[in-house]
N, CA, C and O of each residue as an XYZ file, in Angstrom:
684
protein
N     100.024     76.423    135.934
C     100.872     75.345    135.027
C     101.208     75.191    135.318
O     101.979     76.148    135.389
N     101.894     73.780    136.414
C     103.680     72.805    136.210
C     103.276     72.045    134.910
O     102.330     71.728    134.189
N     104.403     71.979    135.062
C     104.722     71.495    132.368
C     105.712     70.160    132.959
O     106.458     70.271    133.932
N     105.641     69.642    132.628
C     106.720     67.621    132.654
C     107.671     68.521    131.158
O     107.666     69.206    130.135
N     108.238     67.895    132.004
C     109.895     67.486    130.676
C     109.174     67.663    129.630
O     109.460     68.575    128.854
N     108.095     66.826    129.398
C     108.220     66.281    127.418
C     106.871     67.627    126.557
O     106.666     68.007    125.404
N     106.203     67.961    128.054
C     105.898     69.640    127.587
C     106.420     70.849    127.130
O     106.028     71.623    126.257
N     107.224     70.864    127.764
C     108.636     72.131    127.481
C     108.561     71.247    125.862
O     107.860     71.263    124.850
N     109.833     70.475    126.426
C     110.135     69.558    125.023
C     109.560     70.675    123.477
O     110.010     71.537    122.721
N     108.256     69.868    123.752
C     106.640     70.095    122.581
C     106.558     71.165    122.327
O     106.478     71.481    121.139
N     106.543     72.263    123.460
C     106.144     73.547    123.303
C     107.552     74.055    122.269
O     107.462     74.203    121.050
N     108.896     74.280    123.125
C     109.748     74.246    122.012
C     109.382     73.799    120.754
O     108.810     74.404    119.847
N     109.796     72.626    120.819
C     109.368     72.540    118.685
C     108.810     72.730    118.971
O     108.562     71.830    119.773
N     107.626     73.875    119.066
C     106.337     72.734    118.491
C     107.060     74.860    117.376
O     107.223     75.036    116.168
N     107.309     76.199    118.900
C     107.786     77.226    117.790
C     109.144     76.855    117.374
O     108.652     76.745    116.250
N     110.287     76.578    117.211
C     111.109     75.792    116.115
C     110.684     75.648    115.193
O     111.408     75.822    114.213
N     108.783     75.112    114.928
C     108.638     74.452    114.322
C     108.120     75.640    113.338
O     108.343     75.578    112.129
N     107.411     76.729    113.930
C     107.034     78.046    113.118
C     107.964     79.031    112.437
O     107.851     79.873    111.546
N     109.326     78.395    113.545
C     110.710     79.585    112.865
C     111.711     78.251    111.392
O     112.331     78.492    110.356
N     111.546     77.654    111.730
C     111.914     77.364    110.389
C     111.306     76.706    109.902
O     111.619     75.519    109.807
N     110.260     77.165    109.424
C     108.909     76.451    108.528
C     108.340     77.456    108.279
O     107.217     77.178    107.859
N     108.644     79.310    108.338
C     108.058     80.842    108.332
C     106.053     80.824    108.374
O     105.327     81.629    107.791
N     105.613     79.653    109.242
C     104.696     79.419    108.697
C     104.336     79.226    110.630
O     104.688     78.487    111.550
N     103.381     80.479    110.399
C     102.262     79.922    111.835
C     101.054     79.176    112.513
O     100.483     79.247    113.602
N     100.920     78.379    111.293
C     100.363     77.115    111.593
C     101.150     76.488    112.304
O     101.027     77.063    113.385
N     102.137     75.416    112.485
C     103.040     75.222    113.275
C     102.956     75.595    114.636
O     103.612     75.106    115.555
N     102.544     76.031    114.671
C     101.860     76.569    116.205
C     101.435     75.855    116.697
O     100.319     75.599    116.244
N     101.947     74.815    118.151
C     100.128     73.589    118.376
C      99.762     74.575    119.587
O     100.186     75.630    120.059
N      98.530     73.459    119.875
C      97.744     74.595    120.435
C      98.322     74.345    122.264
O      98.296     75.254    123.094
N      98.848     72.791    122.578
C     100.011     73.184    124.056
C     101.259     74.461    123.731
O     101.535     74.944    124.829
N     101.660     74.798    123.192
C     102.665     75.903    122.630
C     102.079     77.844    123.049
O     102.460     78.778    123.756
N     100.484     77.399    121.637
C      99.727     79.041    122.307
C      98.850     78.602    123.442
O      97.767     79.186    123.400
N      98.918     78.107    124.033
C      98.112     78.478    126.173
C      99.578     78.124    126.460
O     100.157     79.193    126.650
N     100.096     77.503    126.530
C     101.614     78.106    127.166
C     102.598     79.527    127.096
O     103.593     79.819    127.760
N     101.933     80.226    126.079
C     102.183     81.706    124.966
C     101.139     82.608    125.889
O     100.918     83.715    125.400
N     100.644     82.404    126.800
C      98.887     82.602    126.492
C      99.123     83.128    128.034
O      98.766     84.259    128.363
N      99.846     82.080    129.094
C      99.845     82.536    129.718
C     100.559     82.281    131.029
O     100.288     82.292    132.229
N     102.062     81.942    129.893
C     103.348     82.918    130.373
C     104.583     84.572    129.972
O     105.493     85.072    130.632
N     104.062     84.881    128.803
C     104.706     84.924    128.404
C     103.977     86.837    127.590
O     104.010     87.488    126.545
N     103.441     86.900    128.959
C     102.839     88.589    127.928
C     102.336     88.466    127.590
O     102.014     89.603    127.247
N     101.195     87.416    126.906
C     100.157     87.123    125.703
C      98.843     87.882    126.350
O      98.807     88.235    127.529
N      97.697     88.096    125.347
C      95.914     87.466    125.814
C      96.205     86.974    125.245
O      97.062     86.847    124.370
N      94.740     86.167    126.118
C      93.769     84.889    124.579
C      93.216     85.444    123.765
O      92.524     86.357    124.217
N      93.169     85.277    122.248
C      93.007     84.994    121.018
C      91.168     84.804    121.243
O      90.715     84.734    122.386
N      90.240     84.736    120.006
C      88.731     84.424    120.717
C      89.126     82.430    119.981
O      88.187     81.649    119.826
N      90.638     82.008    119.649
C      90.926     80.609    119.962
C      92.382     80.650    118.741
O      92.762     81.413    117.852
N      92.682     79.806    119.135
C      94.173     79.504    118.193
C      94.430     79.850    117.139
O      95.391     80.607    117.002
N      93.530     79.349    115.784
C      92.376     79.930    114.621
C      92.653     82.060    114.722
O      93.453     82.528    113.912
N      92.227     82.648    115.317
C      92.941     83.730    115.952
C      93.834     84.252    115.747
O      94.176     84.989    114.821
N      94.727     83.598    117.399
C      95.846     83.195    117.342
C      96.973     83.963    115.878
O      97.171     85.146    115.600
N      97.420     82.888    115.327
C      97.057     82.782    113.971
C      97.102     83.409    113.352
O      98.122     83.851    112.822
N      95.708     83.787    113.111
C      95.996     85.029    112.244
C      95.758     86.044    112.497
O      95.303     86.800    111.638
N      95.990     86.474    113.860
C      96.681     87.606    114.147
C      98.409     87.789    114.233
O      98.995     88.854    114.427
N      98.979     86.568    114.052
C     100.614     86.790    114.503
C     100.432     86.106    112.655
O      99.231     86.181    112.397
N     100.795     85.832    112.079
C     100.574     84.981    110.259
C     101.963     85.985    110.372
O     103.123     85.576    110.421
N     101.548     87.308    110.398
C     103.772     87.994    110.686
C     104.724     88.080    110.793
O     105.445     89.078    110.784
N     105.048     86.500    110.987
C     106.172     85.528    111.484
C     107.051     87.185    111.563
O     108.219     86.975    111.234
N     106.883     88.352    111.816
C     107.893     89.872    111.768
C     107.314     90.159    113.486
O     107.989     90.562    114.433
N     105.581     89.727    113.455
C     105.594     90.334    114.915
C     105.141     89.632    115.506
O     104.336     89.881    116.403
N     105.672     88.164    115.049
C     105.659     87.082    116.153
C     106.754     87.138    116.958
O     106.940     87.136    118.175
N     107.559     87.198    115.804
C     108.880     87.179    116.656
C     108.606     88.328    117.729
O     108.058     88.091    118.805
N     109.015     89.526    117.356
C     109.246     90.290    118.122
C     108.569     90.816    119.399
O     108.909     91.665    120.223
N     107.055     89.693    119.230
C     105.973     89.781    119.829
C     106.881     89.077    121.915
O     107.171     89.613    122.985
N     106.943     87.262    121.123
C     107.848     86.594    122.354
C     108.668     87.673    123.160
O     108.561     87.709    124.386
N     109.534     88.604    122.445
C     110.863     88.637    123.237
C     109.916     90.096    123.718
O     110.577     90.491    124.678
N     109.417     90.513    123.649
C     109.024     91.611    124.551
C     107.431     91.726    125.238
O     107.071     92.727    125.857
N     106.181     90.011    124.917
C     105.100     90.668    124.740
C     104.472     91.578    124.258
O     104.786     92.677    123.800
N     103.470     90.999    124.402
C     101.982     91.410    123.389
C     102.088     93.078    123.375
O     102.468     93.838    122.484
N     101.715     93.276    124.406
C     102.039     95.053    125.272
C     102.444     96.066    125.315
O     101.931     97.185    125.330
N     104.105     95.449    125.353
C     105.586     95.536    125.796
C     106.103     96.013    124.634
O     105.882     95.292    123.661
N     106.900     97.290    124.377
C     107.252     96.898    123.786
C     109.069     96.897    124.246
O     109.580     97.594    123.369
N     110.010     96.502    125.054
C     111.006     96.401    125.805
C     111.383     94.883    125.958
O     111.109     93.991    126.761
N     112.111     94.998    124.860
C     113.238     93.594    123.943
C     113.327     92.554    125.897
O     113.823     91.460    125.626
N     113.164     92.585    126.768
C     114.153     92.294    128.153
C     112.399     91.475    128.352
O     112.632     90.267    128.363
N     110.925     91.687    128.493
C     109.946     91.801    129.652
C     110.447     90.956    129.607
O     111.444     90.975    130.330
N     110.153     89.193    128.554
C     110.291     87.911    128.100
C     111.104     87.485    129.070
O     110.705     86.412    129.522
N     112.180     87.922    129.631
C     113.251     87.301    130.073
C     114.257     87.956    131.758
O     115.255     87.765    132.453
N     112.355     89.242    131.505
C     112.521     89.282    133.193
C     111.130     88.339    134.033
O     110.951     88.126    135.232
N     110.242     87.896    132.716
C     109.627     86.845    133.243
C     109.529     85.522    132.766
O     108.409     85.016    132.697
N     110.731     84.751    132.355
C     111.609     83.874    132.623
C     112.357     83.939    134.118
O     112.481     82.862    134.702
N     112.720     84.808    134.582
C     113.691     84.204    135.780
C     112.301     85.077    136.475
O     112.673     84.720    137.593
N     111.090     85.867    136.768
C     110.187     85.768    138.022
C     110.064     83.829    138.078
O     110.289     83.146    139.077
N     109.550     83.190    136.368
C     108.645     81.810    136.860
C     109.978     80.458    137.368
O     109.678     79.310    137.698
N     111.316     80.977    137.304
C     112.780     80.397    137.967
C     112.480     80.493    138.970
O     112.753     79.618    139.790
N     112.066     81.167    139.164
C     112.417     81.126    141.076
C     111.044     81.108    141.365
O     110.839     80.622    142.477
N     110.046     81.453    140.784
C     108.536     80.090    141.550
C     108.452     78.910    141.451
O     107.805     78.081    142.090
N     109.779     78.762    139.832
C     110.241     77.437    140.067
C     110.584     76.386    140.609
O     110.247     75.218    140.414
N     111.395     76.935    141.425
C     112.792     76.053    141.986
C     111.618     76.594    143.980
O     111.993     76.100    145.044
N     110.517     77.465    143.924
C     109.613     76.415    145.258
C     108.826     75.576    144.816
O     108.607     74.789    145.736
N     107.967     75.135    143.441
C     107.240     73.758    143.040
C     107.841     73.029    142.593
O     108.500     73.192    141.566
N     107.741     71.605    143.533
C     107.708     70.382    143.334
C     106.738     70.191    141.733
O     105.788     70.924    141.457
N     107.234     69.069    140.843
C     106.391     68.427    139.823
C     107.058     69.753    138.525
O     106.393     69.582    137.504
N     107.769     70.554    138.376
C     108.136     71.884    138.019
C     109.123     71.517    137.400
O     110.058     70.895    137.904
N     108.983     72.052    135.575
C     110.198     71.327    135.456
C     110.246     72.080    134.032
O     110.434     71.630    132.902
N     110.012     73.376    134.490
C     110.871     74.320    134.450
C     110.526     75.664    133.585
O     111.552     75.966    132.976
N     108.894     77.090    133.144
C     108.891     78.276    132.718
C     109.542     77.850    132.035
O     109.655     77.094    131.071
N     110.339     78.900    133.147
C     111.849     79.897    132.455
C     112.288     79.083    131.960
O     112.035     79.195    130.761
N     112.872     78.208    132.162
C     114.052     77.493    131.052
C     113.244     77.373    129.450
O     113.820     77.257    128.367
N     112.261     77.419    129.611
C     111.645     76.832    128.424
C     111.230     78.430    127.566
O     111.034     78.548    126.356
N     111.165     79.797    128.860
C     110.947     81.039    128.140
C     112.303     81.723    126.928
O     112.514     82.153    125.794
N     113.021     81.323    128.508
C     114.241     81.323    127.509
C     114.260     80.605    125.925
O     113.303     81.173    125.399
N     114.764     79.780    125.018
C     114.426     78.623    124.503
C     113.582     79.643    123.893
O     114.005     80.796    123.970
N     112.556     79.459    123.347
C     111.215     80.410    122.628
C     111.898     82.155    122.987
O     110.968     82.331    123.774
N     112.446     83.095    123.044
C     112.938     83.765    123.300
C     114.450     83.574    122.018
O     114.343     84.042    120.884
N     115.818     82.785    122.512
C     116.572     82.582    122.105
C     116.112     82.182    119.846
O     116.541     82.551    118.752
N     115.106     81.316    120.369
C     114.573     81.054    118.494
C     114.482     81.955    118.333
O     115.298     82.350    117.501
N     113.595     82.974    118.848
C     112.458     84.158    118.228
C     114.381     85.234    117.478
O     114.156     85.973    116.519
N     115.457     85.203    117.826
C     115.810     86.579    118.106
C     117.084     85.913    116.906
O     117.732     86.249    115.915
N     116.838     84.655    117.921
C     117.603     83.631    116.218
C     116.844     83.165    114.419
O     116.633     82.345    113.526
N     116.804     83.672    114.625
C     115.939     83.934    113.018
C     114.996     84.806    112.729
O     114.273     84.755    111.735
N     114.956     86.289    114.265
C     114.037     87.460    113.160
C     115.184     87.784    111.980
O     114.675     87.346    110.948
N     115.814     88.055    111.824
C     116.484     88.323    110.805
C     116.146     87.885    109.077
O     115.955     88.557    108.064
N     116.196     86.313    109.388
C     115.404     85.920    108.269
C     113.901     85.714    108.319
O     113.467     85.140    107.320
N     113.478     85.868    108.750
C     111.623     86.346    108.780
C     111.607     87.352    108.389
O     110.490     87.702    108.008
N     112.253     87.948    108.301
C     112.139     89.679    108.023
C     112.431     89.853    106.647
O     111.842     90.327    105.675
N     113.747     89.213    106.919
C     114.101     89.541    105.362
C     112.792     88.421    104.041
O     112.750     88.653    102.833
N     112.044     87.468    104.648
C     110.943     87.008    103.571
C     109.927     87.915    103.558
O     109.389     88.386    102.556
N     109.592     88.228    105.107
C     108.408     88.562    105.023
C     108.086     89.995    104.627
O     106.892     90.285    104.707
N     109.182     91.252    104.082
C     110.174     92.029    103.888
C     109.805     91.720    101.946
O     109.133     92.502    101.274
N     110.097     91.125    101.695
C     110.352     90.309    100.593
C     109.180     89.911     99.644
O     109.246     89.809     98.419
N     107.488     89.591    100.887
C     106.859     89.430    100.677
C     106.127     90.147     99.808
O     105.679     90.215     98.664
N     106.289     91.163    101.941
C     105.420     92.639    100.965
C     105.202     92.983    100.404
O     104.092     93.352    100.022
N     106.951     93.122     99.720
C     107.474     94.091     98.790
C     106.500     93.606     97.527
O     105.639     94.409     97.168
N     106.614     92.150     96.744
C     105.777     92.100     95.661
C     104.695     91.741     96.063
O     103.961     91.602     95.085
N     104.125     91.485     97.082
C     102.707     92.035     96.604
C     101.891     93.457     96.876
O     100.786     93.700     96.390
N     102.717     94.448     97.835
C     102.198     95.899     97.374
C     102.815     96.133     95.995
O     102.422     97.024     95.241
N     103.717     95.357     95.733
C     103.690     96.014     93.871
C     102.953     95.281     92.995
O     102.963     95.677     91.829
N     101.852     93.605     93.452
C     100.703     93.766     92.383
C     100.530     94.331     93.120
O     101.602     94.906     93.309
N      99.662     94.756     94.007
C      98.958     95.787     94.810
C      99.028     97.537     92.968
O      98.088     98.084     92.392
N     100.340     97.688     92.812
C     100.464     99.421     92.970
C     100.245     98.348     90.686
O      99.219     98.745     90.133
N     100.627     97.877     90.287
C     100.031     97.250     89.712
C      98.920     97.204     89.424
O      98.446     97.906     88.530
N      98.204     96.313     90.159
C      96.539     96.646     89.732
C      95.723     97.860     89.931
O      94.528     97.898     89.638
N      96.390     98.870     90.441
C      95.964     99.957     90.867
C      96.292    100.814     89.233
O      95.371    101.191     88.509
N      97.360    100.945     88.986
C      98.225    101.502     88.071
C      96.778    101.112     86.703
O      95.746    101.722     86.425
N      97.294    100.049     86.248
C      96.351     99.011     85.180
C      94.212     99.929     85.020
O      93.550    100.410     84.101
N      93.909     99.586     87.080
C      92.786    100.217     87.027
C      92.864    102.167     86.259
O      91.846    102.783     85.941
N      93.748    102.517     86.183
C      93.088    103.592     85.184
C      94.503    104.346     84.383
O      95.154    105.391     84.382
N      94.409    102.568     83.526
C      94.830    103.257     82.551
C      96.859    102.661     82.311
O      97.700    102.337     81.472
N      96.713    102.794     83.204
C      99.284    103.115     83.343
C      99.607    102.047     83.543
O      99.065    101.378     84.422
N     100.458    101.646     82.881
C     101.367    100.886     83.607
C     102.465    100.767     83.833
O     103.172    101.133     82.895
N     103.167    100.286     84.971
C     104.388    101.050     86.613
C     105.328    100.165     85.064
O     105.044     99.298     84.237
N     106.254    100.853     85.316
C     107.395    100.628     84.805
C     108.711    101.003     85.781
O     108.663    102.141     86.248
N     109.886    100.191     86.151
C     111.286     99.718     86.781
C     112.412    101.029     86.806
O     113.602    100.897     86.520
N     111.810    102.214     87.181
C     113.280    103.083     86.964
C     114.168    102.253     87.464
O     113.878    101.326     88.219
N     116.033    102.710     86.826
C     116.846    102.355     86.901
C     117.161    103.467     87.743
O     116.378    104.401     87.914
N     118.290    103.389     88.273
C     118.169    104.347     88.965
C     120.581    105.209     87.846
O     121.184    104.535     87.011
N     120.872    106.023     88.155
C     121.898    106.596     87.122
C     122.198    107.756     88.232
O     121.313    108.420     88.772
N     124.059    107.930     88.563
C     124.078    109.012     88.532
C     123.457    110.433     88.045
O     122.973    110.558     86.920
N     123.520    111.625     89.108
C     122.997    112.947     89.214
C     123.653    113.387     87.557
O     122.821    113.879     86.794
N     125.323    113.188     86.937
C     125.519    113.314     85.669
C     124.748    113.219     84.447
O     124.272    113.956     83.583
N     124.884    111.200     84.942
C     124.155    110.983     84.127
C     122.462    111.443     83.520
O     122.226    111.836     82.377
N     121.506    111.275     84.557
C     120.835    112.230     84.975
C     120.397    113.330     83.898
O     119.368    113.205     83.233
N     121.072    114.175     83.810
C     120.773    115.132     83.781
C     121.520    115.988     82.060
O     121.650    116.996     81.365
N     121.839    114.200     82.312
C     122.612    114.351     80.727
C     121.200    113.915     79.431
O     120.583    114.391     78.479
N     121.333    112.599     80.337
C     119.820    112.383     79.893
C     118.236    113.475     80.038
O     117.176    113.076     80.522
N     118.370    114.218     79.739
C     117.475    114.742     80.196
C     117.336    115.974     79.513
O     116.232    116.372     79.140
N     119.192    117.090     79.180
C     119.352    117.523     77.879
C     118.352    116.971     76.294
O     117.607    117.355     75.393
N     119.362    115.332     77.122
C     119.499    114.795     75.104
C     118.046    114.680     74.780
O     117.786    115.211     73.700
N     116.387    113.817     75.763
C     115.516    114.837     75.587
C     114.819    115.129     75.545
O     113.763    114.549     75.292
N     115.101    116.702     75.874
C     114.937    118.001     76.136
C     114.950    118.235     74.415
O     114.029    118.415     73.618
N     116.365    118.148     74.251
C     116.874    118.253     72.655
C     115.615    117.956     71.403
O     115.152    118.615     70.473
N     115.358    116.449     72.031
C     114.471    115.681     70.651
C     113.707    116.064     70.889
O     113.218    116.533     69.861
N     112.924    116.304     71.933
C     111.573    117.029     71.576
C     110.813    118.145     72.361
O     109.695    118.261     72.864
N     111.790    118.813     72.249
C     111.720    119.483     72.725
C     111.872    120.216     74.483
O     111.989    119.645     75.568
N     111.771    122.402     73.952
C     111.509    122.628     75.534
C     112.789    122.343     76.367
O     112.629    121.743     77.430
N     114.142    122.739     75.966
C     115.197    122.375     75.698
C     115.506    123.108     77.495
O     114.689    124.006     77.699
N     116.375    122.908     78.594
C     115.972    122.955     79.693
C     117.490    124.298     80.036
O     117.445    124.953     81.077
N     118.685    124.502     79.015
C     119.263    124.984     78.951
C     118.282    126.808     78.022
O     118.716    127.925     78.306
N     117.689    126.720     77.539
C     117.164    127.724     76.580
C     115.916    128.404     77.332
O     114.982    127.722     77.754
N     115.973    129.802     77.467
C     116.095    130.566     77.818
C     113.953    130.829     77.359
O     114.126    130.357     76.235
N     112.831    131.063     77.367
C     111.571    130.476     77.530
C     110.865    132.227     76.069
O     109.682    132.319     75.742
């Protein structure tokens, strides 16, 4: 795949848009094709299928660095080096290797912010699900406040004194 400078810039712009908006919907067809052809990803049934797989951008950021079937964070950088060697031998190629490096840099730059946002979204969704399950069985979830051990022991003693079954008394 020979790339023009404009195509490389458009690919990087698309990935930047995904990272900055925190939405895989900004991934262009050109960027999708580049990723599956050059960064260790398989072709999905369609761009929409790929977007569905990587809607959780935590996974997308990680896999942009490792490739789809690797856990090695340097995998795509090695691919970039390989392409840079090949690019030097080709005419009319503006740089698959540098484009890969730019994409990896964007993934690394945005990884923590994306993780924080998606962790928060996941927690909120899990709490909604937990509340629905609790309500289904007639319960209501209440957030517990963490207190130190001494306060907890005193609270339990007070509760047992009020309602019986004092833990300090023998049965």
